[in-house]
N, C-alpha and C positions, 0 to 999 in steps of 0.2 A: 402351375395351375393359373388360368386366366383370372384377372381381377373380377370380371363379370362373365358368368357362364351362360351365354345365350342358347336357347333351344334351337335345334337344327331346323325346326319348322317355323321359326319366327320370321324368316325371310319370305316365306310363302303365305304368311297369314293374310296379307293384303291382296292376294291374287285369287281368292275364292271366286267362283262363278256366281252370277246372279241367282241361279237356281238353288244354290246351296244356302243362300241368305234370305230366301223368301219369307221365312218365319221371323226374321230379325226385325226389330222396329227400325223405321226409317231414321236416318241421321237428322239432327236438328239443322235448320237452315243456317248457313254461314252468316256471321255478323257483317253488317255493312261497314266498310272502311271509311273513316272520315276523309273528307276532301282534303287534298294536300295543297298548300299554297304554291307548290311547284307545278300544278297543273295536272297531276295524275295521282292515283292512289298509292303509287310506289314511293317508298322513302328515298330522299335524295342520298346519293352516294357521298361518302366522306372524301374530301380532296386527297388526291394521291400525294405522298411525300415526294420531295424533289428527287430527281435522278432515278425515279421509279423503284426505290428500295424502301423497306420499312425503316422507320426511325428507331434509334436505339432506345431501349427501355431505361428508365433511371435506375441507379443502383439501389439495392435494399438498404434501408437505414441500419446503422450498427446495432440498434436496440432489438431489431428483428431476430438476430441470431441468439440473443439472450433468452427469448421466449421459447426457443426450441433447443436449448442447450443440453437437455437431459434425454438419455435414452430410456426406452421402456424397461421397467423393472419386471423381469420374468418371475422372480422368486425372492423372498426375504431370507431363504435358507441358502447357505453356501453350497452351490452346486457347480463344481469346476467344469462339468460337461457342457454347461451353457456358455462358457467363456474360454474355449480352447485350452482347457486345463488350468486356467488361472484360479487362484484361491483368494478369497476376500481377506485383506490384511486386518481391517477393522470390522469385527462382527457387528451385524445389524442389531441395534437395540431399539425397541419400540419407545418413542418419545425423544430419541436422540436424532440429531440432524447432521449427516455427513457433510463436511464443509471443506472448502479449498480456496486459497488465494493465489492468483496467477495472472500472468500477462498473456493475452490471447493473440494469436496470429492467424489470419486467413490468407494463405498463400494465393497469389495471382494464378491464373490458369496456366501460364507457361512455367511458373515456379513449381506448381503442383505436379505438372507433367515431368519436370526434371527430377524432382524428389522421388517420384514413383519409379523412374528409370534407375535412380541411384539405389533404392531399396531392392529393386529387382536384380541389379548387378551384384550387390553384396550377397543376396540370397543364392545366386548362381555360384558365387565364389566360395561360399561355405559348403556347397554341395549337400551331401546327405547327412552331414553332422547334426543338423537341426533345421526346423522349418521357421523361416523368418516371417513374422506377421507384421503387417503395415498398420500404422496409426493414421494413414492418410485418407482412407476411405471407410465408409460404413459397410455393413454386410450387404447392403443393397447397391454399393458402388458409388454412393454420394460422397463428395469431398467433405472432409472433416477439418475443423480448425485445430491448430497445434498450440502448444503453450509452453511458457517458462514458469516453473513453479516458484512461488514466493512463500509457500508454507508446506508443511507436511499434511497428510490427510488428518483433518480435525473432526472431532465429534462434540457438537454443542447441544446443550439441553434446550428445551422449549423456553425455559425461564430466562436464559442468558443470550439467546441467539440475536435478539434485537440490540441488546447492549453491545455485543461483540461487533456488529455491523457499524453501529454509531462510533464506537471507539476506534476501530481500524480505519474508518473513513477520515476521522479527525487526525489520526497519526500520519496517514499518508499525505494529507494536505499540509500538515505541519512539517513534513520532511523537506519541503521546499523544492522537490524535484519537478522540473518542467518536462514537457514532452521531449522525447529523444528517440534514438534508434540504435539497434544493435545489428551486428553482422555475423553470419556463421563463419567459424574459423577452423575447426577441426572436426573430424569424424572419428568417434571412439566407441568402444564397448563399455558398458557400465553394468557390473554385477549388482543386483539388488541385495542389500544385506538382510532383507526381510522375507525373501522368497527365492524360488529357483529360477527366476526370470533374469535374462540378460538383455539390456536395452541397447539399441543402436541410437546414438545421440549425436547431435551437432552442438559442440560447444560454441558459445557466442561471446562477443566482446563489444563494448561500446563503440559505435561507429566513429565517435570523436576522439577516442582514446586508444586506438590501435597502436601497439608498440612493436618495435623490431625485436628480434631474438626470441620470438615465440611466446612472449609473456602476454597474458590476457588481462585486461583491466575493465572493471564494470562499476565505476563509482556511483552511477545512478541506481543500478540494481541493488548495490550494497546498501544504499540509504533506504530504499524501499524495503529490503529484507530486514534491516534493523527495526524499522517501524512495525513490520508484521510480527517479528519475533517478540517485540516488547509487549504487544497486545496478547499474543498467544500465551506468554508466561503469566500474564495477569489472570487468564482464564484456565490456568493449569493444563495447558495444551503443549504438546511437543513442539520444539522449535526446529528450524531448518538450517542445516549446514554449520551450526554452532553448538558448542557444548554448553551445559548449564552454567559453567563458569564464565561464559562470554567470550571464550577464545575463538577467533574467527578462522584460524588455520588457513586452508586453501579455499575458503568460501568464494573469494573474488574470482576464481577460475572454475567454480562449480556450476555456474548457470548454464543451462543447456535446453535444447529442444529434442524431445524423443520422437523419432520417426519410425521406429520398428522395435520388435521384441521377439525373443526366442526362449524356449524352455530348455534348461539343462545344457546350455552352450558354454563350454569352458573358454575362458579368455586366455589363449595361449598363442604361440607363434603362428600356428596355422590360421586361427580365426582372425588374428591381427593382420595377417597378410591380405585377407579379404578386404580390408579397409583401404588398401592401396588404390582401389578403383576411384577413390575421391580425388586422386591426383591426375586422373585421366583428363585429357583436353575437353571432353564432353561436359565435365562438371566444374571447370576452373572458374566459371562465372559466378558460382554459388557464393564464393567469398566476397564478391562485390555487392551482394544484395544488402539493402538497408531495410530492416524489419522495424516498422514504426511502433512506438510505445506511447499511444495517446492517453492511456489510463490503465487501471488495474481492475480485474474482475474479482468479485467476492461471491462465491457460490455457496449457498446455505440450503441444503436439501435440493429441491429442483428450481430454486429461485436464484437468478443471477443478477447481481447489482454491479453497475459500472461506476467506478470512482475515477473521474477524469483528472488528468494532470494539467496544470496550467500551461499555456503557450508561452514561448519565450518573450513575446511582445508584452503580454499581460504582466509577466513576472518583472520585466524591466521597468514597466510603468509603475508597478507597485513599489519597487525599490526607490524610484525617483520621488514618489509621493512621500515615502517614509523619510527620505533625506530632507525634504522641504519642511516637514513637520518639526524636525529637530534642528532646523536651521543649518543643515550641512550642504 
C-alpha cells in the first residue's frame, strides 16, 4: 500500500475547461514579488559545488541514534506471532522499566553488506533445518546497530531507575577503562538457556590483546563487566557471565556480537559445518576489523544514555597530574 493514496482524478483536477468553472469565484490576484538586488524577481541560484557534484552531507551525531533506539511496542501482552515466534523472557510489569547495558556498534556500509552476505551464506548452508533471521536490518530493511552485552535484561522500578543510572555511570568511570577496540575472531552458535532460540554470534577479542593459540582476551570488557555486575547486584538484578559467588569462569571469552537467530536449531555436527563459510576467502577480512568502543550505553525503558570512556590522551594526562600532586 502506498504511503499516500492519491485519487486517480487528482492529476486532471487542474485541466478543467473555463466553461466548467464559470460558477467558481475568481482566484485572488497574485502577490507582487519584492525586487531582488540581483536585478530580477527570481532568487539567485546557489553556487554549484566544485567538480559539478553534490557535497557530502555531514554524518549524524552519535546522540541521534539514541533518540530512535526503541522500536514501536505493538502490545504489552506476550504475543510470539508479532516476533517471529519469540517469547518475552521478562514479563512486562506496569511500573517496571526494562533495561540493558551494552556496547553499541554501527557497522560501516561495506561491513554491513559483508555481514549480510555472511548470514545469507550460513542460512543457505543450514538448508531447511531452520530459518535464520538477521539482526542486521529492521522489518523495513533499514540497517540496525549491533551490540556487545554488558548486562542481562534488567527490570528496574520507577523509584530506583535514576539511582541505577547514576551509580552505573560512576562505576564505569571509576573502572579507569579508556577508549579501545575489539575485533571479531570466531563464528559460533549459542543456544539460549532461557528459550528455544539459537544465536549466530561473532566472538570478539580486544584488538590490543589478540593472542596466538586461539585464546581470546578482553581485559577492557572484563573491567566494564565487573563494574556493571557490581551495580546490578546492589539492585538485586541478575548478573552477566558470572555466578553469585563471583567466579568468572570463561567470561573472558564470552563477549560476542549476535548477528542472527533461529528457532529450534540443534547445535550439532551438521549445523556447525555451516559455520565453515566464515573461513571462505570472502570473509577473511572480518577478523581484521577494529570495532571502536568509545563508551557504554545504558538503556532504561525507551531512554538511552551514553556513558563516554576517556581517551588515552586524557587518561595519560590525568595520571601525570596525579603523580605531580604526590611528588612522583
